[in-house]
PDB file of N, CA, C and O in Angstrom:
ATOM      1  N   MET A   1       8.256  51.667  78.273  1.00  0.00           N
ATOM      2  CA  MET A   1       9.316  51.248  77.814  1.00  0.00           C
ATOM      3  C   MET A   1      10.415  51.875  77.734  1.00  0.00           C
ATOM      4  O   MET A   1      10.414  52.790  76.912  1.00  0.00           O
ATOM      5  N   PHE A   2      11.438  51.688  78.350  1.00  0.00           N
ATOM      6  CA  PHE A   2      12.568  52.793  77.922  1.00  0.00           C
ATOM      7  C   PHE A   2      13.775  51.731  77.599  1.00  0.00           C
ATOM      8  O   PHE A   2      13.916  50.614  78.099  1.00  0.00           O
ATOM      9  N   ASP A   3      14.600  52.373  76.637  1.00  0.00           N
ATOM     10  CA  ASP A   3      15.821  51.593  76.266  1.00  0.00           C
ATOM     11  C   ASP A   3      17.020  51.560  77.555  1.00  0.00           C
ATOM     12  O   ASP A   3      17.288  52.631  78.100  1.00  0.00           O
ATOM     13  N   LEU A   4      17.529  50.634  77.885  1.00  0.00           N
ATOM     14  CA  LEU A   4      18.535  50.658  78.884  1.00  0.00           C
ATOM     15  C   LEU A   4      19.705  51.101  78.456  1.00  0.00           C
ATOM     16  O   LEU A   4      20.503  51.465  79.320  1.00  0.00           O
ATOM     17  N   THR A   5      20.104  51.185  77.013  1.00  0.00           N
ATOM     18  CA  THR A   5      21.390  51.915  76.552  1.00  0.00           C
ATOM     19  C   THR A   5      21.287  53.265  76.257  1.00  0.00           C
ATOM     20  O   THR A   5      22.167  53.881  75.656  1.00  0.00           O
ATOM     21  N   SER A   6      20.080  53.833  76.717  1.00  0.00           N
ATOM     22  CA  SER A   6      19.848  55.209  76.017  1.00  0.00           C
ATOM     23  C   SER A   6      19.510  56.004  77.620  1.00  0.00           C
ATOM     24  O   SER A   6      18.555  55.701  78.336  1.00  0.00           O
ATOM     25  N   LYS A   7      20.385  56.900  77.890  1.00  0.00           N
ATOM     26  CA  LYS A   7      19.884  57.574  79.235  1.00  0.00           C
ATOM     27  C   LYS A   7      18.823  58.893  78.871  1.00  0.00           C
ATOM     28  O   LYS A   7      18.035  59.317  79.717  1.00  0.00           O
ATOM     29  N   GLN A   8      18.910  59.389  77.685  1.00  0.00           N
ATOM     30  CA  GLN A   8      17.742  59.683  77.264  1.00  0.00           C
ATOM     31  C   GLN A   8      16.296  59.205  77.341  1.00  0.00           C
ATOM     32  O   GLN A   8      15.343  59.785  77.862  1.00  0.00           O
ATOM     33  N   SER A   9      16.328  58.010  76.706  1.00  0.00           N
ATOM     34  CA  SER A   9      15.420  57.262  76.960  1.00  0.00           C
ATOM     35  C   SER A   9      14.802  56.964  78.515  1.00  0.00           C
ATOM     36  O   SER A   9      13.596  56.868  78.743  1.00  0.00           O
ATOM     37  N   PHE A  10      15.689  56.859  79.366  1.00  0.00           N
ATOM     38  CA  PHE A  10      15.337  56.405  80.791  1.00  0.00           C
ATOM     39  C   PHE A  10      14.856  58.118  81.281  1.00  0.00           C
ATOM     40  O   PHE A  10      13.843  58.180  81.977  1.00  0.00           O
ATOM     41  N   ASN A  11      15.489  59.324  80.964  1.00  0.00           N
ATOM     42  CA  ASN A  11      14.963  60.568  81.404  1.00  0.00           C
ATOM     43  C   ASN A  11      13.991  61.030  80.809  1.00  0.00           C
ATOM     44  O   ASN A  11      13.569  62.136  81.147  1.00  0.00           O
ATOM     45  N   ASP A  12      13.461  60.406  79.906  1.00  0.00           N
ATOM     46  CA  ASP A  12      11.988  60.384  79.269  1.00  0.00           C
ATOM     47  C   ASP A  12      10.751  59.946  80.123  1.00  0.00           C
ATOM     48  O   ASP A  12       9.604  60.379  80.018  1.00  0.00           O
ATOM     49  N   LEU A  13      11.095  59.253  80.756  1.00  0.00           N
ATOM     50  CA  LEU A  13      10.018  58.366  81.925  1.00  0.00           C
ATOM     51  C   LEU A  13       9.167  59.359  82.683  1.00  0.00           C
ATOM     52  O   LEU A  13       8.000  59.110  82.982  1.00  0.00           O
ATOM     53  N   ASN A  14       9.744  60.431  82.971  1.00  0.00           N
ATOM     54  CA  ASN A  14       9.069  61.291  84.058  1.00  0.00           C
ATOM     55  C   ASN A  14       8.061  61.992  83.320  1.00  0.00           C
ATOM     56  O   ASN A  14       6.960  62.199  83.832  1.00  0.00           O
ATOM     57  N   GLU A  15       8.365  62.405  82.063  1.00  0.00           N
ATOM     58  CA  GLU A  15       7.133  62.874  81.073  1.00  0.00           C
ATOM     59  C   GLU A  15       6.301  62.024  80.597  1.00  0.00           C
ATOM     60  O   GLU A  15       5.138  62.328  80.332  1.00  0.00           O
ATOM     61  N   TRP A  16       6.797  60.847  80.428  1.00  0.00           N
ATOM     62  CA  TRP A  16       5.677  59.819  80.166  1.00  0.00           C
ATOM     63  C   TRP A  16       4.657  59.280  81.470  1.00  0.00           C
ATOM     64  O   TRP A  16       3.481  58.957  81.299  1.00  0.00           O
ATOM     65  N   LEU A  17       5.387  59.255  82.840  1.00  0.00           N
ATOM     66  CA  LEU A  17       4.475  59.420  83.555  1.00  0.00           C
ATOM     67  C   LEU A  17       3.613  60.291  83.970  1.00  0.00           C
ATOM     68  O   LEU A  17       2.650  60.140  84.722  1.00  0.00           O
ATOM     69  N   ASN A  18       4.046  61.302  83.390  1.00  0.00           N
ATOM     70  CA  ASN A  18       3.125  62.729  83.702  1.00  0.00           C
ATOM     71  C   ASN A  18       1.868  62.392  82.792  1.00  0.00           C
ATOM     72  O   ASN A  18       0.728  62.474  83.249  1.00  0.00           O
ATOM     73  N   GLU A  19       2.110  62.031  81.562  1.00  0.00           N
ATOM     74  CA  GLU A  19       0.949  61.739  80.630  1.00  0.00           C
ATOM     75  C   GLU A  19       0.238  60.758  80.944  1.00  0.00           C
ATOM     76  O   GLU A  19      -0.970  60.908  81.128  1.00  0.00           O
ATOM     77  N   ILE A  20       0.764  59.721  81.049  1.00  0.00           N
ATOM     78  CA  ILE A  20      -0.410  58.410  81.963  1.00  0.00           C
ATOM     79  C   ILE A  20      -1.032  59.240  82.912  1.00  0.00           C
ATOM     80  O   ILE A  20      -2.073  59.807  82.580  1.00  0.00           O
ATOM     81  N   ARG A  21      -0.608  59.392  83.940  1.00  0.00           N
ATOM     82  CA  ARG A  21      -1.161  60.087  85.095  1.00  0.00           C
ATOM     83  C   ARG A  21      -2.299  61.278  84.546  1.00  0.00           C
ATOM     84  O   ARG A  21      -3.434  61.562  84.928  1.00  0.00           O
ATOM     85  N   GLY A  22      -1.586  61.715  83.671  1.00  0.00           N
ATOM     86  CA  GLY A  22      -2.553  63.355  83.355  1.00  0.00           C
ATOM     87  C   GLY A  22      -3.839  63.049  82.686  1.00  0.00           C
ATOM     88  O   GLY A  22      -4.784  63.830  82.577  1.00  0.00           O
ATOM     89  N   ASN A  23      -3.759  61.466  82.120  1.00  0.00           N
ATOM     90  CA  ASN A  23      -4.760  61.179  81.350  1.00  0.00           C
ATOM     91  C   ASN A  23      -5.698  59.691  81.333  1.00  0.00           C
ATOM     92  O   ASN A  23      -6.475  59.223  80.501  1.00  0.00           O
ATOM     93  N   CYS A  24      -5.229  59.228  82.631  1.00  0.00           N
ATOM     94  CA  CYS A  24      -5.714  57.761  83.130  1.00  0.00           C
ATOM     95  C   CYS A  24      -6.348  58.156  84.489  1.00  0.00           C
ATOM     96  O   CYS A  24      -6.067  59.155  85.150  1.00  0.00           O
ATOM     97  N   ASP A  25      -7.396  57.040  84.833  1.00  0.00           N
ATOM     98  CA  ASP A  25      -7.973  56.876  86.138  1.00  0.00           C
ATOM     99  C   ASP A  25      -6.855  56.764  87.183  1.00  0.00           C
ATOM    100  O   ASP A  25      -5.963  55.958  86.920  1.00  0.00           O
ATOM    101  N   GLU A  26      -6.747  57.667  88.679  1.00  0.00           N
ATOM    102  CA  GLU A  26      -5.820  57.519  89.296  1.00  0.00           C
ATOM    103  C   GLU A  26      -5.242  56.209  90.040  1.00  0.00           C
ATOM    104  O   GLU A  26      -4.178  56.064  90.642  1.00  0.00           O
ATOM    105  N   ASN A  27      -6.445  55.176  89.764  1.00  0.00           N
ATOM    106  CA  ASN A  27      -5.825  53.866  90.374  1.00  0.00           C
ATOM    107  C   ASN A  27      -5.259  53.138  89.463  1.00  0.00           C
ATOM    108  O   ASN A  27      -5.190  51.930  89.690  1.00  0.00           O
ATOM    109  N   VAL A  28      -4.580  53.792  87.909  1.00  0.00           N
ATOM    110  CA  VAL A  28      -3.935  52.623  86.890  1.00  0.00           C
ATOM    111  C   VAL A  28      -2.871  52.418  87.498  1.00  0.00           C
ATOM    112  O   VAL A  28      -2.299  53.246  88.206  1.00  0.00           O
ATOM    113  N   LYS A  29      -2.423  51.027  87.223  1.00  0.00           N
ATOM    114  CA  LYS A  29      -1.008  50.373  87.591  1.00  0.00           C
ATOM    115  C   LYS A  29      -0.233  50.367  86.375  1.00  0.00           C
ATOM    116  O   LYS A  29      -0.541  49.790  85.332  1.00  0.00           O
ATOM    117  N   ILE A  30       0.810  51.062  86.596  1.00  0.00           N
ATOM    118  CA  ILE A  30       1.692  51.161  85.904  1.00  0.00           C
ATOM    119  C   ILE A  30       3.199  50.186  85.875  1.00  0.00           C
ATOM    120  O   ILE A  30       3.888  50.045  86.886  1.00  0.00           O
ATOM    121  N   ILE A  31       3.465  49.708  84.839  1.00  0.00           N
ATOM    122  CA  ILE A  31       4.822  48.779  84.924  1.00  0.00           C
ATOM    123  C   ILE A  31       5.805  49.366  84.234  1.00  0.00           C
ATOM    124  O   ILE A  31       5.505  49.611  83.065  1.00  0.00           O
ATOM    125  N   ILE A  32       6.810  49.653  84.550  1.00  0.00           N
ATOM    126  CA  ILE A  32       8.113  50.351  83.708  1.00  0.00           C
ATOM    127  C   ILE A  32       9.025  49.188  83.154  1.00  0.00           C
ATOM    128  O   ILE A  32       9.446  48.423  84.022  1.00  0.00           O
ATOM    129  N   VAL A  33       9.375  48.945  81.942  1.00  0.00           N
ATOM    130  CA  VAL A  33       9.931  48.116  81.426  1.00  0.00           C
ATOM    131  C   VAL A  33      11.143  48.696  80.707  1.00  0.00           C
ATOM    132  O   VAL A  33      11.053  49.527  79.803  1.00  0.00           O
ATOM    133  N   GLY A  34      12.329  48.175  81.196  1.00  0.00           N
ATOM    134  CA  GLY A  34      13.630  48.185  80.721  1.00  0.00           C
ATOM    135  C   GLY A  34      13.921  47.246  79.352  1.00  0.00           C
ATOM    136  O   GLY A  34      14.199  46.049  79.424  1.00  0.00           O
ATOM    137  N   ASN A  35      13.848  47.737  78.529  1.00  0.00           N
ATOM    138  CA  ASN A  35      14.252  47.048  77.157  1.00  0.00           C
ATOM    139  C   ASN A  35      15.821  46.797  76.620  1.00  0.00           C
ATOM    140  O   ASN A  35      16.734  47.554  76.949  1.00  0.00           O
ATOM    141  N   LYS A  36      15.989  45.768  75.853  1.00  0.00           N
ATOM    142  CA  LYS A  36      17.370  45.471  75.634  1.00  0.00           C
ATOM    143  C   LYS A  36      18.377  44.723  76.707  1.00  0.00           C
ATOM    144  O   LYS A  36      19.601  44.851  76.738  1.00  0.00           O
ATOM    145  N   LYS A  37      17.588  43.937  77.552  1.00  0.00           N
ATOM    146  CA  LYS A  37      18.516  43.268  78.742  1.00  0.00           C
ATOM    147  C   LYS A  37      19.617  42.444  78.042  1.00  0.00           C
ATOM    148  O   LYS A  37      20.637  42.126  78.653  1.00  0.00           O
ATOM    149  N   ASP A  38      19.408  42.110  76.791  1.00  0.00           N
ATOM    150  CA  ASP A  38      20.383  41.149  76.480  1.00  0.00           C
ATOM    151  C   ASP A  38      21.890  41.855  76.274  1.00  0.00           C
ATOM    152  O   ASP A  38      22.948  41.230  76.337  1.00  0.00           O
ATOM    153  N   LEU A  39      21.771  43.197  76.032  1.00  0.00           N
ATOM    154  CA  LEU A  39      23.256  43.791  75.700  1.00  0.00           C
ATOM    155  C   LEU A  39      23.939  43.727  77.015  1.00  0.00           C
ATOM    156  O   LEU A  39      23.502  43.883  78.155  1.00  0.00           O
ATOM    157  N   LYS A  40      24.987  43.489  76.614  1.00  0.00           N
ATOM    158  CA  LYS A  40      26.309  43.594  77.801  1.00  0.00           C
ATOM    159  C   LYS A  40      26.380  44.913  78.643  1.00  0.00           C
ATOM    160  O   LYS A  40      25.952  46.010  78.282  1.00  0.00           O
ATOM    161  N   ASP A  41      26.845  44.686  79.540  1.00  0.00           N
ATOM    162  CA  ASP A  41      27.319  45.752  80.558  1.00  0.00           C
ATOM    163  C   ASP A  41      27.772  47.172  79.922  1.00  0.00           C
ATOM    164  O   ASP A  41      27.375  48.304  80.199  1.00  0.00           O
ATOM    165  N   GLU A  42      28.820  46.699  78.896  1.00  0.00           N
ATOM    166  CA  GLU A  42      29.599  47.905  78.589  1.00  0.00           C
ATOM    167  C   GLU A  42      28.468  48.709  77.110  1.00  0.00           C
ATOM    168  O   GLU A  42      28.973  49.583  76.406  1.00  0.00           O
ATOM    169  N   LYS A  43      27.589  48.429  76.963  1.00  0.00           N
ATOM    170  CA  LYS A  43      26.647  49.067  76.119  1.00  0.00           C
ATOM    171  C   LYS A  43      25.147  49.613  77.003  1.00  0.00           C
ATOM    172  O   LYS A  43      24.262  50.347  76.562  1.00  0.00           O
ATOM    173  N   ARG A  44      25.243  48.968  78.372  1.00  0.00           N
ATOM    174  CA  ARG A  44      24.108  49.512  79.007  1.00  0.00           C
ATOM    175  C   ARG A  44      24.355  50.797  79.921  1.00  0.00           C
ATOM    176  O   ARG A  44      25.268  50.817  80.746  1.00  0.00           O
ATOM    177  N   ILE A  45      23.635  51.681  79.756  1.00  0.00           N
ATOM    178  CA  ILE A  45      23.708  53.065  80.381  1.00  0.00           C
ATOM    179  C   ILE A  45      22.987  53.085  81.974  1.00  0.00           C
ATOM    180  O   ILE A  45      23.455  53.632  82.973  1.00  0.00           O
ATOM    181  N   VAL A  46      21.619  52.258  81.853  1.00  0.00           N
ATOM    182  CA  VAL A  46      21.132  52.522  82.888  1.00  0.00           C
ATOM    183  C   VAL A  46      20.922  51.054  83.942  1.00  0.00           C
ATOM    184  O   VAL A  46      20.348  50.015  83.613  1.00  0.00           O
ATOM    185  N   ASP A  47      21.484  51.317  85.078  1.00  0.00           N
ATOM    186  CA  ASP A  47      21.580  49.922  85.613  1.00  0.00           C
ATOM    187  C   ASP A  47      20.445  49.534  86.288  1.00  0.00           C
ATOM    188  O   ASP A  47      19.609  50.429  86.421  1.00  0.00           O
ATOM    189  N   TYR A  48      20.085  48.107  86.903  1.00  0.00           N
ATOM    190  CA  TYR A  48      18.960  47.774  87.313  1.00  0.00           C
ATOM    191  C   TYR A  48      18.711  48.458  88.539  1.00  0.00           C
ATOM    192  O   TYR A  48      17.534  48.809  88.626  1.00  0.00           O
ATOM    193  N   ASP A  49      19.288  48.708  89.331  1.00  0.00           N
ATOM    194  CA  ASP A  49      19.273  49.315  90.809  1.00  0.00           C
ATOM    195  C   ASP A  49      18.737  50.666  90.610  1.00  0.00           C
ATOM    196  O   ASP A  49      17.778  51.109  91.242  1.00  0.00           O
ATOM    197  N   ARG A  50      19.500  51.414  89.555  1.00  0.00           N
ATOM    198  CA  ARG A  50      19.102  52.848  89.365  1.00  0.00           C
ATOM    199  C   ARG A  50      17.314  52.903  88.580  1.00  0.00           C
ATOM    200  O   ARG A  50      16.517  53.784  88.903  1.00  0.00           O
ATOM    201  N   ALA A  51      17.070  52.109  87.841  1.00  0.00           N
ATOM    202  CA  ALA A  51      15.843  52.068  87.107  1.00  0.00           C
ATOM    203  C   ALA A  51      14.982  51.531  88.080  1.00  0.00           C
ATOM    204  O   ALA A  51      13.932  52.167  88.173  1.00  0.00           O
ATOM    205  N   LYS A  52      15.092  50.503  88.888  1.00  0.00           N
ATOM    206  CA  LYS A  52      14.335  49.907  89.970  1.00  0.00           C
ATOM    207  C   LYS A  52      14.141  50.928  91.038  1.00  0.00           C
ATOM    208  O   LYS A  52      13.141  50.658  91.704  1.00  0.00           O
ATOM    209  N   ASN A  53      14.731  51.968  91.415  1.00  0.00           N
ATOM    210  CA  ASN A  53      14.730  52.968  92.395  1.00  0.00           C
ATOM    211  C   ASN A  53      13.530  53.928  91.707  1.00  0.00           C
ATOM    212  O   ASN A  53      12.430  54.200  92.189  1.00  0.00           O
ATOM    213  N   PHE A  54      13.955  54.239  90.760  1.00  0.00           N
ATOM    214  CA  PHE A  54      13.166  55.230  89.852  1.00  0.00           C
ATOM    215  C   PHE A  54      11.778  54.709  89.803  1.00  0.00           C
ATOM    216  O   PHE A  54      10.884  55.524  90.032  1.00  0.00           O
ATOM    217  N   ALA A  55      11.383  53.205  89.482  1.00  0.00           N
ATOM    218  CA  ALA A  55      10.233  52.531  89.754  1.00  0.00           C
ATOM    219  C   ALA A  55       9.196  52.776  91.489  1.00  0.00           C
ATOM    220  O   ALA A  55       8.085  53.162  91.853  1.00  0.00           O
ATOM    221  N   ASP A  56      10.319  52.314  92.002  1.00  0.00           N
ATOM    222  CA  ASP A  56       9.799  52.583  93.492  1.00  0.00           C
ATOM    223  C   ASP A  56       9.078  53.588  93.880  1.00  0.00           C
ATOM    224  O   ASP A  56       7.940  53.675  94.342  1.00  0.00           O
ATOM    225  N   LEU A  57      10.149  54.570  93.552  1.00  0.00           N
ATOM    226  CA  LEU A  57       9.894  56.061  94.064  1.00  0.00           C
ATOM    227  C   LEU A  57       8.592  56.830  93.287  1.00  0.00           C
ATOM    228  O   LEU A  57       7.941  57.804  93.666  1.00  0.00           O
ATOM    229  N   ASN A  58       8.486  56.148  92.253  1.00  0.00           N
ATOM    230  CA  ASN A  58       6.797  56.415  91.293  1.00  0.00           C
ATOM    231  C   ASN A  58       6.102  55.576  91.588  1.00  0.00           C
ATOM    232  O   ASN A  58       5.466  55.318  90.567  1.00  0.00           O
ATOM    233  N   GLU A  59       5.728  54.817  92.523  1.00  0.00           N
ATOM    234  CA  GLU A  59       4.898  53.587  93.074  1.00  0.00           C
ATOM    235  C   GLU A  59       4.483  52.676  91.572  1.00  0.00           C
ATOM    236  O   GLU A  59       3.278  52.479  91.415  1.00  0.00           O
ATOM    237  N   CYS A  60       5.257  52.233  90.695  1.00  0.00           N
ATOM    238  CA  CYS A  60       5.535  51.429  89.733  1.00  0.00           C
ATOM    239  C   CYS A  60       6.126  50.166  90.064  1.00  0.00           C
ATOM    240  O   CYS A  60       6.936  50.104  90.990  1.00  0.00           O
ATOM    241  N   LYS A  61       5.785  49.098  89.364  1.00  0.00           N
ATOM    242  CA  LYS A  61       6.379  47.748  89.086  1.00  0.00           C
ATOM    243  C   LYS A  61       7.865  47.877  88.222  1.00  0.00           C
ATOM    244  O   LYS A  61       8.149  48.896  87.592  1.00  0.00           O
ATOM    245  N   TYR A  62       8.339  47.241  88.264  1.00  0.00           N
ATOM    246  CA  TYR A  62       9.581  47.363  87.081  1.00  0.00           C
ATOM    247  C   TYR A  62      10.076  46.036  86.914  1.00  0.00           C
ATOM    248  O   TYR A  62      10.326  45.229  87.809  1.00  0.00           O
ATOM    249  N   ILE A  63      10.238  45.833  85.218  1.00  0.00           N
ATOM    250  CA  ILE A  63      10.699  44.585  84.778  1.00  0.00           C
ATOM    251  C   ILE A  63      11.883  44.926  84.054  1.00  0.00           C
ATOM    252  O   ILE A  63      12.186  46.118  84.033  1.00  0.00           O
ATOM    253  N   GLU A  64      12.712  43.984  83.373  1.00  0.00           N
ATOM    254  CA  GLU A  64      13.295  44.045  82.240  1.00  0.00           C
ATOM    255  C   GLU A  64      13.256  42.973  81.404  1.00  0.00           C
ATOM    256  O   GLU A  64      13.084  41.791  81.703  1.00  0.00           O
ATOM    257  N   THR A  65      13.467  43.576  80.102  1.00  0.00           N
ATOM    258  CA  THR A  65      13.272  42.306  79.117  1.00  0.00           C
ATOM    259  C   THR A  65      14.186  42.550  77.769  1.00  0.00           C
ATOM    260  O   THR A  65      14.969  43.493  77.663  1.00  0.00           O
ATOM    261  N   SER A  66      13.966  41.568  76.772  1.00  0.00           N
ATOM    262  CA  SER A  66      15.034  41.538  75.815  1.00  0.00           C
ATOM    263  C   SER A  66      13.972  40.996  74.632  1.00  0.00           C
ATOM    264  O   SER A  66      13.563  39.835  74.634  1.00  0.00           O
ATOM    265  N   ALA A  67      13.588  41.960  73.647  1.00  0.00           N
ATOM    266  CA  ALA A  67      12.712  41.572  72.574  1.00  0.00           C
ATOM    267  C   ALA A  67      13.591  40.784  71.797  1.00  0.00           C
ATOM    268  O   ALA A  67      12.958  39.822  71.361  1.00  0.00           O
ATOM    269  N   LYS A  68      14.806  40.766  71.421  1.00  0.00           N
ATOM    270  CA  LYS A  68      15.753  39.944  71.011  1.00  0.00           C
ATOM    271  C   LYS A  68      15.646  38.640  71.242  1.00  0.00           C
ATOM    272  O   LYS A  68      15.286  37.840  70.380  1.00  0.00           O
ATOM    273  N   GLU A  69      15.951  38.335  72.420  1.00  0.00           N
ATOM    274  CA  GLU A  69      15.942  37.225  73.222  1.00  0.00           C
ATOM    275  C   GLU A  69      14.697  36.868  73.553  1.00  0.00           C
ATOM    276  O   GLU A  69      14.719  35.646  73.702  1.00  0.00           O
ATOM    277  N   LYS A  70      13.391  37.376  73.788  1.00  0.00           N
ATOM    278  CA  LYS A  70      12.209  36.959  73.778  1.00  0.00           C
ATOM    279  C   LYS A  70      12.111  36.699  75.041  1.00  0.00           C
ATOM    280  O   LYS A  70      11.664  35.599  75.369  1.00  0.00           O
ATOM    281  N   GLU A  71      12.432  37.475  75.854  1.00  0.00           N
ATOM    282  CA  GLU A  71      13.077  36.983  77.533  1.00  0.00           C
ATOM    283  C   GLU A  71      11.916  38.134  78.190  1.00  0.00           C
ATOM    284  O   GLU A  71      11.499  39.125  77.589  1.00  0.00           O
ATOM    285  N   ALA A  72      11.590  37.766  79.373  1.00  0.00           N
ATOM    286  CA  ALA A  72      11.261  38.980  80.099  1.00  0.00           C
ATOM    287  C   ALA A  72      10.719  38.388  81.443  1.00  0.00           C
ATOM    288  O   ALA A  72      10.074  37.341  81.490  1.00  0.00           O
ATOM    289  N   GLU A  73      11.073  39.229  82.642  1.00  0.00           N
ATOM    290  CA  GLU A  73      10.811  38.808  83.906  1.00  0.00           C
ATOM    291  C   GLU A  73       9.091  38.381  84.197  1.00  0.00           C
ATOM    292  O   GLU A  73       8.189  38.856  83.507  1.00  0.00           O
ATOM    293  N   SER A  74       8.938  37.756  84.931  1.00  0.00           N
ATOM    294  CA  SER A  74       7.348  37.993  85.536  1.00  0.00           C
ATOM    295  C   SER A  74       7.312  38.813  86.547  1.00  0.00           C
ATOM    296  O   SER A  74       8.199  39.095  87.354  1.00  0.00           O
ATOM    297  N   ILE A  75       5.851  39.314  86.431  1.00  0.00           N
ATOM    298  CA  ILE A  75       5.781  40.319  87.025  1.00  0.00           C
ATOM    299  C   ILE A  75       4.904  40.016  88.537  1.00  0.00           C
ATOM    300  O   ILE A  75       3.944  39.250  88.448  1.00  0.00           O
ATOM    301  N   ASN A  76       5.185  40.528  89.715  1.00  0.00           N
ATOM    302  CA  ASN A  76       4.462  39.885  90.868  1.00  0.00           C
ATOM    303  C   ASN A  76       3.921  40.913  91.474  1.00  0.00           C
ATOM    304  O   ASN A  76       3.239  40.744  92.485  1.00  0.00           O
TER     305      ASN A  76
END
């Protein structure tokens, strides 16, 4: 999970993916979750397309959620 309003949080995903892949079975399924979907565009730093592209390049699923609004996308 990363914070959609934090560039650093998004940038840390590479390190977190390396940790997961270095410590888990090679067949592990990874879902990247962008949190704080409820915040408006002026506070959002990482747009959907950028995050989705990152997830696709790393063979991960991607969803966005809002803990505040208790909202999440379904995972297909």
